[in-house]
DRENDRENDO-476490 format. One line per field, with one value per residue (C-alpha): z, y, x; residue in one letter. Coordinates in Angstrom, 3 decimals. Each point is the difference from the previous one (the first is absolute). Layout:
% DRENDRENDO-476490
w <- Z, ...
v <- Y, ...
u <- X, ...
code <- a, ...
END
This chain:
% DRENDRENDO-476490
w <- -34.727, 1.920, 0.464, -1.740, 2.339, 0.434, 3.083, 1.476, 2.694, 2.176, -2.332, -2.974, 1.617, -1.165, 2.060, 1.111, 0.762, 3.098, 2.369, 0.911, 3.755, -0.614, -1.000, 3.455, 1.515, 3.219, -1.577, 1.000, -0.156, 3.327, 0.338, -0.756, 2.346, 2.917, -0.635, 0.000, 3.263, 1.676, -1.087, 0.709, -3.574, -1.901, -3.269, -1.752, 0.752, -1.518, -2.723, -1.862, -0.298, -3.565, -1.384, 1.863, -1.086, -3.603, 0.001, 1.249, -2.597, -2.767, 1.392, -0.126, -3.565, -1.246, 1.908, 0.162, -3.008, 1.319, 2.798, 1.828, 1.503, 2.400, -0.599, 3.052, -1.479, -3.500, 1.266, 3.127, -0.424, -1.318, -1.788, -2.001, -0.651, -1.256, -2.602, -1.702, 0.641, -1.918, -3.070, 0.741, -0.332, -3.394, 1.325, 3.050, -2.353, -2.003, 3.180, 0.700, -3.548, 0.283, 3.343, 1.682, 2.504, 1.141, 1.881, 3.115, 0.563, 3.543, -0.336, -3.205, -3.117, -2.462, -0.016, -0.704, 3.098, 2.745, 3.018, 3.372, 1.768, -0.122, -3.165, -1.275, -3.410, -1.286, 0.723, -1.432, -3.200, -0.503, 0.235, -2.355, -2.537, 0.058, -0.474, -2.337, -3.176, 1.524, 0.185, 3.338, 2.110, 3.401, 2.571, 2.967, 2.462, -1.592, -2.549, 1.875, 3.762, 1.923, 3.592, 0.881, -1.590, 2.044, 3.168, -0.669, -0.568, 3.220, 1.912, -1.254, 1.139, 3.358, 0.570, -0.634, 2.483, 2.603, -0.119, 0.612, 3.524, -1.254, 1.031, -3.509, -1.536, 2.826, -0.294, -3.793, 0.038, 2.721, -2.238, -3.229, 1.477, 1.797, 3.362, 2.427, 2.785, 2.690, -1.672, -1.002, 3.012, -0.336, -3.711, 0.781, 2.566, -2.485, -2.606, 2.640, 0.778, -3.698, -0.244, 3.117, -1.405, -3.231, 1.940, 1.757, -3.404, -1.065, 3.128, -1.361, -3.139, -2.198, -1.735, 0.913, -2.693, -0.431, 1.023, 3.382, 0.570, -1.056, 2.511, 2.851, -0.601, -2.581, -0.313, 2.381, 1.842, -1.632, -3.106, -3.558, -1.269, -3.520, 1.317, 1.415, 3.441, 1.309, 3.754, 1.246, 3.466, -1.149, 0.281, -3.258, -2.069, -3.055, 0.141, 0.628, -2.824, -2.435, 1.156, -0.415, -3.353, -1.430, 0.964, -1.311, -3.346, -0.790, 0.479, -3.575, -1.853, 2.133, -0.886, -3.698, 0.349, -1.208, 1.580, 2.239, -1.423, 2.894, 0.075, 0.436, 3.598, 1.336, 1.366, -2.356, 0.802, 1.331, 3.112, 0.749, 0.553, -1.482, -3.370, -0.725, -0.677, -3.137, -1.596, 0.940, -2.854, 0.778, -1.100, 2.859, 0.541, 2.083, -3.072, -1.348, 3.059, -1.124, -3.408, 1.740, 2.056, -3.072, -1.817, 2.821, -0.267, -3.799, -0.467, -1.647, 0.954, -2.944, 0.253, -0.707, -1.008, 1.392, -2.568, -0.407, 0.799, 0.355, 3.477, -0.039, -2.093, 1.005, -2.890, -2.511, -1.706, -1.104, -3.538, 1.291, 1.628, -3.296, -1.869, 2.588, -0.176, -3.785, 0.248, -0.500, 3.425, 1.710, -1.905, 0.895, 3.676, 0.205, -1.661, 2.439, 3.005, -1.112, -0.571, 3.610, 1.302, -2.041, 0.949, 3.466, 0.737, -2.840, 1.759, 0.019, -3.776, -0.253, 2.659, -1.503, -3.384, 1.581, 1.697, -3.178, -2.117, 2.661, 0.014, -3.808, 0.093, 2.485, -2.185, -2.965, 2.013, 1.038, -3.521, -1.439, 2.533, -0.426, -3.782, 0.218, 2.567, 0.015, 3.479, 0.434, 0.778, 3.370, 1.100, -0.876, 0.875, 2.697, -0.114, 1.862, 0.749, -0.250, 2.212, 0.314, 3.071, 0.656, 3.170, 1.245, 2.746, 1.565, 2.811, 2.341, -1.307, -2.666, -2.129, -2.285, -2.742, -1.915, -2.063, 1.977, -1.188, 0.684, -1.703, -2.890, 0.379, 3.470, 1.312, 3.395, 2.211, 2.850, 2.131, 2.349, 1.805, 1.406, 0.996, -2.751, 0.459, 0.235, -2.256, -2.963, -0.586, -2.679, -2.230, -2.088, -2.225, -1.276, -2.642, 0.717, -2.454, 1.041, -0.086, 2.857, 2.201, -1.465, -3.617, -1.718, -2.204, 2.018, 0.367, 2.613, -1.430, 2.299, -2.543, 2.241, 2.585, 1.217, 3.052, 1.337, 2.386, 2.898, -0.270, 2.772, -1.459, -3.460, 1.410, 1.718, -3.141, -2.134, 2.474, 0.267, -3.757, -0.581, 2.942, -1.412, -3.362, -0.187, -2.607, 2.878, 2.946, 3.023, 1.604, 3.696, 1.835, -0.616, -3.744, -0.457, -1.452, -2.987, -0.461, 0.000, -2.712, -2.046, 0.449, -0.390, -0.641, 2.185, -0.298, 2.048, -1.018, 3.029, -0.874, 2.777, -1.688, -3.447, 1.375, 1.566
v <- 46.146, -3.267, -1.693, -3.324, -2.729, -3.778, -1.598, -2.584, -2.538, -1.670, -2.992, 2.243, 1.522, -1.248, -3.048, 2.035, 3.205, 1.850, 2.751, 2.139, 0.433, 2.854, 2.311, -0.286, 3.484, -1.337, -2.118, 0.363, -2.685, -1.500, 1.834, 3.399, -0.710, -0.893, 3.048, 2.293, -1.464, 0.224, 3.632, 0.925, 1.236, -0.422, -1.801, 3.303, 1.133, -3.090, 1.440, -3.271, -0.571, 1.244, -1.973, -3.161, 0.128, 0.802, -2.967, -2.306, 1.340, -0.650, -3.458, -0.884, 1.252, -1.843, -3.292, -0.717, -0.981, 2.111, 2.569, 0.611, 3.499, 1.217, 3.343, 1.660, -0.492, 1.036, 3.368, 0.683, -1.648, 2.798, -2.440, -1.552, 3.379, 1.431, -2.772, 1.098, 3.728, 0.618, -1.175, -3.642, 0.470, -1.743, -2.889, -0.315, -0.137, -2.741, -2.041, 0.405, -1.097, -3.085, -0.887, 0.175, 2.427, -1.039, 2.425, -1.670, 1.466, -0.292, 0.793, 2.069, -1.383, 1.591, 1.800, 3.338, -0.271, 2.233, -2.010, 0.140, 1.321, 3.696, 1.105, 3.542, 1.209, 0.433, -3.621, -1.290, 2.041, -1.130, -3.650, 0.563, 1.551, -3.186, -2.492, 2.018, -1.456, -3.126, -3.383, -1.447, -3.051, 0.171, -2.715, -0.397, -2.815, -0.453, 2.100, -0.742, 0.078, 0.117, 0.305, -3.564, 0.482, 3.148, -1.731, -2.893, 2.274, 1.882, -3.237, -1.595, 2.987, 0.140, -3.745, -0.022, 2.808, -1.395, -3.307, 1.508, -1.408, -3.593, -1.754, -1.205, 3.452, 1.732, -2.301, 0.183, 3.816, -0.044, -2.124, 1.816, 3.396, -1.497, 1.427, -0.325, -2.535, 2.679, 1.750, -3.018, -0.074, 3.724, -0.482, -2.883, 2.109, 2.874, -2.298, -1.220, 3.645, 0.691, -3.046, 1.062, 3.507, -1.503, -2.244, 3.078, 1.579, -3.152, 0.147, 3.311, -1.780, 1.372, -1.215, 1.694, 2.119, 0.799, 3.662, -0.985, -2.330, 2.749, 2.438, -2.470, -1.776, 1.839, 3.760, 2.874, 0.776, 2.692, 0.159, -0.251, -3.561, 1.126, 1.981, -3.157, 1.077, -3.449, -0.115, -1.311, -0.280, -2.528, -3.434, -1.872, 2.790, -0.977, -3.702, 0.632, 2.522, -2.496, -2.723, 2.296, 1.298, -3.408, -1.493, 3.125, 0.101, -3.684, 0.423, 1.037, -2.330, -2.868, 0.936, -0.060, -3.218, 1.779, 1.241, 2.766, 1.531, 0.254, 3.153, -0.494, 0.307, -1.020, -3.323, -2.225, -1.864, -3.131, 2.133, -0.093, -3.752, 0.016, -0.889, 1.256, -2.956, 1.734, 0.010, -3.498, -2.338, -3.572, -1.246, -1.950, -2.749, -2.818, -1.964, 2.941, 0.839, -2.449, 1.724, 3.340, -1.279, -1.618, 3.339, 1.784, -2.503, 0.220, 3.764, 1.755, 3.483, 2.128, 1.300, 3.701, 1.612, 3.322, 2.793, 3.678, 0.823, 3.202, 1.478, 0.894, -0.228, 3.480, 1.425, -1.755, 1.842, -1.555, 0.092, -2.208, -2.300, -0.470, -0.639, -2.596, -1.768, -0.274, -1.944, -3.738, -0.164, 1.397, -2.374, -3.025, 1.007, 0.520, -3.332, -1.741, 1.742, -0.787, -3.624, -0.237, 1.633, -2.346, -3.131, 0.649, -3.695, -0.047, 2.579, -2.277, 0.338, 3.595, 2.246, 0.050, 0.949, 2.890, 1.212, -0.325, 1.827, 2.673, 0.554, 0.246, 2.557, 2.126, -0.148, 1.131, 2.877, 1.105, -0.151, 1.899, 2.801, 0.406, 0.216, 2.587, 2.455, 2.760, -0.945, -2.054, -3.688, 0.535, 2.244, -2.588, -3.417, -2.053, -3.427, -2.341, -3.702, -1.066, -2.863, -2.109, -1.438, -2.290, 0.617, -2.780, 0.795, -2.825, 1.166, 2.018, -1.368, 1.536, -1.491, 1.985, -1.753, 1.729, -0.923, -0.343, 2.863, -2.180, -3.167, 0.210, -3.698, 0.521, 1.704, 1.688, -0.424, 2.316, -0.801, 2.169, -2.604, 0.966, -1.932, -2.012, -1.403, -3.768, 0.395, 2.275, 2.553, 2.656, -0.217, 2.822, 0.034, 3.089, 0.463, 2.994, 1.363, 2.973, 1.555, 2.499, 1.653, 3.308, -1.032, -0.241, -3.009, -2.667, -1.847, -2.092, -2.433, -1.872, -2.763, -2.635, 0.463, -3.228, -2.062, -3.354, -2.503, -1.022, 3.217, -0.816, -3.413, 1.514, 2.624, -2.710, -2.133, 2.892, 0.743, -3.662, -0.547, 2.987, -0.823, -3.498, 1.429, 1.096, 2.589, 2.101, 1.555, 1.173, 3.094, 0.270, 3.345, 0.581, -0.549, 2.844, 2.239, -2.339, 0.383, 3.763, -0.240, -2.231, 2.288, 3.560, 1.382, 0.548, 14.398, -2.943, -1.753, -0.281, -3.038, 0.853, 3.362, -1.569, -2.261, 3.009
u <- -230.597, 0.399, 3.344, 0.617, 1.227, 0.102, -1.505, 2.346, -0.774, 2.619, 0.146, 0.800, 3.082, 3.386, 1.112, 3.029, -1.915, 1.196, -1.076, 3.070, 0.427, 2.440, -2.882, -1.557, 0.100, 1.576, 2.730, 3.635, 2.723, 1.021, 3.326, -1.562, -2.912, 2.264, 2.153, -3.054, -1.246, 3.396, 0.473, -3.645, -0.442, -3.291, -0.570, -0.725, 3.580, 1.651, 2.226, 0.350, -3.730, -0.533, 2.943, -1.042, -3.652, 0.959, 2.387, -2.766, -2.438, 2.525, 0.803, -3.692, -0.459, 3.092, 0.000, -3.750, -2.123, -2.885, -0.349, -3.289, -0.099, -2.666, -1.648, 1.510, 3.469, -1.089, -1.219, 2.051, 3.399, 2.209, 2.320, -2.839, -1.619, 3.312, 0.135, -3.198, 0.365, 3.220, 1.863, -0.803, -3.773, -0.246, 2.103, -2.254, -2.987, 1.706, 0.518, -3.717, -0.894, 2.190, -1.640, 3.392, -1.554, -3.480, -2.249, -1.449, -3.463, -1.279, -3.712, 0.035, -1.678, 2.443, 3.372, -1.692, -2.201, 1.329, 1.201, -1.712, 3.100, 0.935, 1.789, 0.550, -1.184, 3.554, 0.926, -3.264, 0.222, 3.597, -1.088, -2.931, 2.351, 2.093, -2.840, -2.246, 1.508, 1.532, -1.681, 1.061, -0.730, -1.679, -0.514, -2.323, -0.460, -3.418, -1.887, -3.212, -0.416, 3.280, -1.184, 0.962, 3.443, 0.628, -1.163, 2.340, 3.015, -0.735, -0.529, 3.237, 2.072, -1.787, 0.277, 3.735, 0.656, -2.387, 1.875, 3.431, -0.259, -0.004, 3.239, 0.866, -0.466, 1.855, 2.997, 0.004, 0.102, 2.658, 2.210, -0.855, 0.937, 3.011, -1.001, 2.968, -0.494, 0.011, -2.964, -2.071, -2.286, -0.724, -0.758, -2.339, -1.868, -0.286, -1.559, -2.455, -0.842, -0.645, -2.256, -1.899, -0.538, -1.307, -2.372, -1.380, -0.673, -1.829, -2.160, -1.315, -1.172, 2.811, 3.128, 3.257, 1.667, 3.661, -0.256, -1.457, 2.934, 2.402, -1.494, 0.194, 3.309, 2.123, -0.535, 0.611, -3.231, -2.165, 2.227, -1.337, 0.270, 0.923, 2.988, 1.576, 1.208, 0.914, 0.513, 3.353, -1.529, -2.584, 1.662, 0.541, -1.579, 2.080, -0.832, -3.693, -0.191, 1.505, -2.398, -3.021, 1.253, 0.775, -3.348, -1.776, 1.807, -0.571, -3.775, -0.766, 2.404, -1.291, -3.582, 0.904, 1.996, 3.127, 3.241, 1.268, 3.186, 2.437, 2.164, 3.719, 1.109, -3.426, -1.294, -1.990, -3.169, 1.730, 0.609, -3.727, -0.022, -3.473, -1.430, -3.494, -2.306, -1.281, 3.455, 1.106, 0.822, -1.006, 3.400, 1.492, -2.495, 1.416, 1.067, 2.023, 2.098, 2.691, 0.047, 0.481, 2.944, 1.551, -0.330, 1.815, 2.837, 0.180, -0.267, 2.907, 1.151, 1.038, 3.560, -0.423, 3.264, 1.069, -0.223, -0.809, -3.618, -1.994, 0.222, -3.682, -3.157, -1.155, 2.057, -2.277, -2.859, -3.282, 1.393, 2.829, -2.558, -1.854, 3.248, 1.046, -3.365, 0.424, 3.279, 0.435, 1.662, -3.109, -2.282, 2.133, 0.211, -3.773, -0.735, 2.336, -1.569, -3.556, 0.980, 1.220, -3.184, -2.204, 1.950, 1.474, 0.534, 2.536, 2.173, 3.052, 0.222, -1.202, 1.552, 3.479, -1.472, -1.939, 3.188, 2.071, -2.600, -0.351, 3.744, 0.133, -2.809, 1.929, 3.092, -2.119, -1.487, 3.485, 1.428, -2.973, 0.217, 3.763, -0.442, -2.795, 1.329, 2.573, 1.182, 3.137, -0.422, 1.693, -2.863, -2.633, 1.376, 1.684, 1.608, -2.318, -0.359, -3.679, -1.181, -3.101, -1.677, -2.953, -2.015, -2.285, -2.523, -2.000, -2.238, 2.206, 3.310, 2.234, 2.767, 2.320, 1.963, 2.798, 3.049, 3.233, 2.269, 3.051, -1.292, -2.486, -0.860, -1.450, -3.142, 0.014, -3.055, -0.916, -3.047, -2.014, -2.044, -3.361, -3.120, -1.659, -3.483, -0.322, -3.048, -0.685, 2.777, 0.579, 3.050, 1.439, 3.078, 1.788, 2.659, 2.223, 2.548, 2.092, 3.436, -0.060, -2.604, 1.176, -0.628, -3.389, 0.723, -1.788, -3.292, -1.770, -2.565, -2.393, -0.599, -1.595, -2.734, -1.507, -0.797, 1.096, -1.472, 2.240, 2.017, 2.456, 0.737, 0.563, 2.402, 2.044, -0.079, 1.292, 2.796, 0.957, 0.102, 2.273, 2.278, 0.517, 1.046, 3.686, -1.026, -1.414, 1.818, -2.010, 1.461, 0.690, -0.075, 3.698, -0.514, -2.480, 2.695, 0.136, -3.737, 0.302, 2.654, -2.256, -3.001, 1.240, -3.419, -1.949, -22.738, -1.346, -3.225, -2.313, -2.121, -2.480, -0.555, -0.347, -2.688, -1.728
code <- m, s, v, e, f, e, k, l, t, a, g, k, l, n, p, g, a, i, v, p, q, g, l, d, n, q, w, a, p, t, n, a, l, r, r, m, i, k, q, a, k, p, l, i, s, w, k, g, r, k, k, a, v, l, s, e, w, r, r, a, l, i, y, a, p, q, v, v, v, n, r, v, a, l, f, n, n, s, i, v, v, d, d, y, s, g, n, d, k, k, n, f, q, e, l, l, r, r, k, v, i, v, d, y, l, l, t, e, e, s, p, d, q, r, p, t, f, e, i, g, d, e, k, w, n, r, w, m, d, v, i, q, d, t, k, l, a, c, v, r, l, d, w, g, k, q, e, d, d, f, k, n, i, a, a, v, f, h, s, y, v, q, n, l, n, m, p, d, r, t, e, h, l, t, n, a, f, r, i, p, k, r, h, r, e, a, f, r, k, k, l, i, e, v, a, s, y, t, f, d, i, a, s, q, g, k, n, v, v, r, n, e, l, y, k, k, f, v, c, v, d, n, s, k, i, d, d, g, y, y, d, k, n, k, p, f, a, a, e, l, k, e, i, f, d, l, r, y, t, v, n, v, p, d, a, f, g, r, y, a, f, t, p, k, g, s, p, d, r, t, v, l, g, d, v, n, q, a, t, m, q, n, l, l, r, d, n, r, v, k, d, f, i, d, s, l, k, r, m, q, f, a, i, l, n, d, a, l, y, l, k, g, l, d, i, l, s, l, a, d, v, l, t, i, r, n, t, d, e, w, e, q, y, t, q, s, l, n, s, l, l, r, h, p, m, e, f, a, e, k, i, d, d, v, a, t, r, f, n, k, l, n, r, k, i, t, d, m, k, i, a, n, t, k, k, s, a, g, e, l, v, s, r, l, q, p, n, m, m, i, v, v, a, i, g, g, a, l, m, q, l, m, l, d, p, t, d, a, s, r, i, l, v, q, t, l, s, g, p, v, s, i, g, l, a, p, i, a, i, n, l, r, i, s, a, s, e, y, v, d, l, g, i, s, v, n, f, m, r, s, k, v, n, n, g, r, e, i, w, r, e, v, q, g, a, l, k, d, d, p, h, f, k, f, l, e, e, q, d, l, g, i, a, r, d, a, d, q, s, k, k, e, i, d, w, n, e, v, l, g
END
């Protein structure tokens, strides 16, 4: 008996569809990663891994309208597998029916076609039991020939890494990762070394893949990549790993023209200083730059009151997820988010509504869980102060805008200046809402990805316009403590192999 399913193309995905980076088998938040490297402990020994991945999985299912999951995660990620192996099986099936979870097929023609990678009979039979009586949605890059798509994905990843030696990219990454001045030259030389290694791979007629970069620059020699033995004796192993991971995990969402869902405690895609040409929105034509600057000056930051919120989303079941997605608060938040994604140039009028709706949703989630659990409220909640931030990246320069915690009428601006091309330059804008890096209730939305002519001139124009407006206060080095108060948050696909 064949399985009933709907074939989706990229254009049929929800405008706010995401691919969760937290399901990547190498993911770890920055603090945990640095601690593992310092203590010479592998990823497989990280005690907080299950809780962290489960939290990210729940965040994706609650805060995103639609979640695209690759087959490796569906079969091999223990958190995802647990959801359809136990009491939540029927709820997992309902999420499939509603097209909340979409199965990303690599080369398979249907969800009941066994994948090309190794998978045991037990895992396969368990999956077949889930989809046998469940109509689900599946997506591919193309339901015909995909060779050119695979080549493009491989080439984009390779090209980014091979160009790490370019001065603008080097300086951008140096600023984004806040490399101390005394280490900047060493970091620059390491990026040049990575680029040179990648060029050597290209000279063999191949594209570099993440595992090769791991072996050379991140992992202990002769160790198993999947075990995650990251080498503290390899300079900048943490920074390089996060660069490789981020570029790797935005490959698929970029190819679909959708969004990577950034895990809490991890860098978002503005760190890359690169916007894939395929995902650029032709928004900021020369005659619209003034509109963009005016929008920056007019935007209102929602004042999010401190209140009791859940400490973590990992305590939620899939039944809870379905209940949450049926609430008016979830519907209103999703409509607001999709409106921002569809009309990013109207962000001045929309970002505060997204933040307000998001906050109301979190209050609803908290109240629902308290009412439906036997645990005391003190075990489940903490009093938190949510905050929102806008991050603007133009070429190699970054600007962070956040509400002044001491004066709600003023917006603080912190810049990390890097090189910006005098010609065409990418621009990306993120909305971040968070309460604490230790709490799950936060999102990072890359709602604008475009390009501008005369990038350097535009960067200077943006800075000048905001500096001339008393509504904005630019922070000096000694003021960075204020910024920290305002922002309290804080299996690999080998495309060469796919192509044969």
